[in-house]
C-alpha positions, 0 to 999 in steps of 0.5 A: 500500500502506497503511503504519502507522510508528513510530519510536524511538531502539533497536528491539530485535526478539526477546523472549527472554532476549538481546532483553529484556536489550538493551531494559533496558540501552538504556532505562538508557543512554537514560535513557527506556524510552519510547524504546526498542521491542521486537518480539516474534512471540508473546506477551511471556513466553509465546513463544521459547526462554528462555521455553520451554525446559527440560532435565534441570537447564538451566545458566547458566555463570559464573566466580564468585569461589569458581568453580574453579580459583580466582584472578584468572585463572580467567575465562582457564580459562572462556574456553579452554573456549569457544575451544579447546573450540569447535575454535578456529574462534571468535573468542577476543576474544568469549570472553574478553568471555563469561567476564570479564563472566559474574559481573556477568550472573549477579549481575545475574539474582539481583538481579532474583530468579532463583533460582539454588541456593545451597549451605548455605554461602551459595555459588551451587552449580556443577557441571561440564557438557559441555565445561567443565573446571571446575564453573561451571554455576549453575542453578535446576533444569530451569526455569533458562531460564524462570526468567530470562525471567520476571525479565527480563519483570518488569523490562520491565514494571516500567520500562515499556518498550514492547513490541509483540506479535505482529509478524513482521520480515520486512526491514531497512531500510538507508539511506546511513549503515547499518540504519535500522529494519525492515519488519514484518507484523502477525500478526494484522491483516495490517497492514503496518508500518514501524519507523524507528530510530536503531539496531537489535539483532537476538536472533531466535533460532535456526532450528529450524522449518528442521528436521522436528523439533528442540528449539526452541518453534514459530516459530523460523524463523531470521529475524535470519539471512536479514533481516541477509543480504539487507542485506548483513550478514556470517554465520559458522559457519553449519554448525555445528548443535548436534543431539542426541537428544530426545524426539520429543513433547515436545522434551526433550533427552535427557541428564544422568540420563535416558541415565545411568539406563542405559535400554534403546536399542531400535527399534520391534522391541525390538532393542537396536540399538546392540550392533550398531553398535559391535560393536568394543565389548564390551557393557559398554563401550557400555553405559559409552559411553551412561553417557558420553553423558548428559554429552556430549549433542550429537554431537561429533566429538571425542567417542566418544559420537557414535557412539550418534548415528550409530547412532540416525540409521542406525537411522532411515534403515532406517526404524525408529523409535528409543526408550528403554526404562525398565522393565528393564535393558539384556541386557548389564548385569552391575554386576559388569563395569561400570566402578567409576566408573560405580558410584561415581557412583551411590554419590555419588547416594546410590544403592546398587547392591547394593539390588536395586530400583535395580540392577534398573531403569532407572526405579527409577535415574532416580526416585532420581537426577532424579525431577523429569524423570519427573515433568515428562514425566508431566504431558505425557503420556509415563509412563514407568511405562508408555510407551516414550520416543521419541527421534531427533536433533534440531537444539538451537542454532544455533553461528553467526549474524550476525557480531559484534565485542566491541561486539556490533556487525554488519559493517553500522553500526547493526545490532546482534546478540545471542544465539543471532542472533549469531555468532562467540562460539561455534565448533564446539562450544558448552559447555553453559551458556554459550548462556543466557550468552551472551544476557545479555551480548551482550544487554547490550552490544548495547543499551548500544553501540545507544543510543549510536549512536542518540543520534549518529544519530537516526532516519532516513527512505528515500524508498521502500519496496518491497512484498514480494511472493510468486508461487509454490508455496503457502508451507506447501507450501514449508516442509515441503519446505525442513524435509524436505530439510534434515532429510535432508541437515544432519543428523548424518551429511552427505555431499558427494553429500548436501549437492550434492543438497540444494543443488541442490532449495534452489535449485529451491525459490528459483526456483518462488517462495513464494506467500502461503496462508492462513498469511498474508504473515508466513508466507510472507516467513519461509519465504523467508528460512528458505530463503536460510538453508538454502542458507547452512548446507549450502553452509558444510557442504558447504565444510567438508571436514573433521569438526570438533565437531558439524559430521560430515563422511562420504566417503559414505553408508555409511562408519561414521566420519566424515572427521578434524578437518583443523587444517591447513587448517580451522582457520579459519571460514566467513563468509557474505555476499550479493555482487552478488546471489549468496551468498559464502562466504570461509574466514578466519582466527578471533580470536586472543589471547594468553592462550590457553595451552592445548592442546585 
C-alpha cells in the first residue's frame, strides 16, 4: 500500500473554533506557524459547526468585570452554573477553568475583529440564557459562531498556519511514549496519508450524523470519539446528548422568540395536541409552559418544559408530523387569563398587547421581537407568512467526549482534546453559551500544552502501518440503519427495553462488518467508528438508570414521565474505555472543588 507521509510538531484534527484556536496557540508557543498542521474534512471556514451553525441569538458566555453580580468572585457563580447546573456529573476544576479564563477568551476574539454587540455606554451587552443565574451571554446576533470562525480563519491565514483540506482521519497512531500521529484518507483522491507528530489535538466536534435529524452540518460523524477510543483513551458522559425541537428543513433550533411568540403547535391534522398530553394543566398553563420553553430549549429532566419535547416525540412515534403555525393564535390564548409576567415581557420588548395586530397573530409578535429569524427562514425557503414550520426533536450537542484534565490532556500521553470532542467539562446539562466558550478556552490550552510536549519528544515513527480493511455490508446502507437505531432508542424517550434492543442491533452491525462502497474508504472507516460511538451512547444510557439533565430514562415505553433523578447512586459519571478488546464502563466520582457553595 502506497502511503504519503507528513511530519509536524503539532497535528490539529479539526478546523472549527476549538481546532483553529489550538493551532494559533501552538503556533505562538512554538514560534513558527509552519510547525503546526491543521486537518479538516471540508473546506477551511466553510464546514463544521462553528462555521455554519446559527440560532435565534447565539451566545458566547463570559464573566467580564461588569458582569453580574460583579466583584472578584463573580467567576464562582459562572463555574457553579456549569457544574451544579450540569447535575454535578462533570469535573469542577474544568468548570473553574472555563469561568476564570472566559474574559481573556472574549477579549482575544474581539481583538481579532469579532463584532460583539456593545451597549450605548460601551460595555459588551450580555443577557441571561438557559441554565444561567446571571446575564453573561455576549453575542453578535444569529451568526455569533460564524463570526468567530471567520476571525480565527483570518488569523490562521495571516500567520500562514498550514491547513490540509478534504482529509478524513480514520486512526490515531500510538507509539511506546503515547500518541505519535494519525492515519488519514484524502477524500478527493483516495490517497492513504500518514501524519507523524510530536503531539495531537483532537477538535473534531460532535456526532450528529449518528441520528436521522440533528442541528449539525453534514459530515459530523463523531470520528474523534471513535479514533480516541480505539487507541485506549477514556471517554466520559457519552449518554448526555442535548436534544431540542428544530426545524426539519433548516435545522434551526426553535428556541427563544420562535416559541415565545406563542405559535400553534399542531400535528398534520391541524390538532393542537399539547393539551392532550398535558391534560393535568389548564390551557393557560400549557401556553405558559410553551412560552417558558423559549428559555429552556433542550429537553432537560429538571425543566418542566421537557414535557413539550416528550409530547412531540410521542406524536412523531404515532406517525404524525409536528409543526409550528404562526398564522393564527392558539385556540386557548386569552391574554386576560395569561400570566402577567408574560404580558410584561412583551411590554419590555416594546410590544403593546392592547394593539390587535400583535395580540392576534404569532407572526406579528415574532416580527416585532425578532424579525431577523423570519427573514433567516425565508431566505431558506420557509416563509412563515404562508408556510407551517415543521419541527422535530434533533440532537444539538454531545455533552461528553474524550476525557480531559485542566491541561486538556487525555488519558493518553501526546493526545489532547478540545471543544465538543472533549469530555468532562460539561455534565448532564450545559448552560447556553458555554459551548463556544469551551472551544476557545480548551482550544488554547490544548494548543499550548501540545506544543510544549512536542518540543520535548519531537516526532516518532512506527515500524508497521496496518491497512484499514472492511468486509461486509455497503457502508451507506449500514450508516442509514445506524441512524435509524440511534434515533429510535437514544432520543428524548429512553427505556431499558429499547436501549437493550438497540445494543443488540448495534452488535449485529459490528458482526456483519462494513464494506467500502461508492462513497469511498474514508466514509467506510468513519462508519465503523460511528458504530463504536453509537454503542457507547446506548450502553452508557442503559447503565444510568435515572433521569438527569438531557438523559430522560423511562421505566417503560408507555410511562408519561421519566424516572426521577437519583443523587444517592448516580451523582457520578460513566467513564468508557477499551480493555482487552471489550468496551468497559465504570461509574466514577467527578472532581469536586471547595468553592462550590450553592445547592442545586
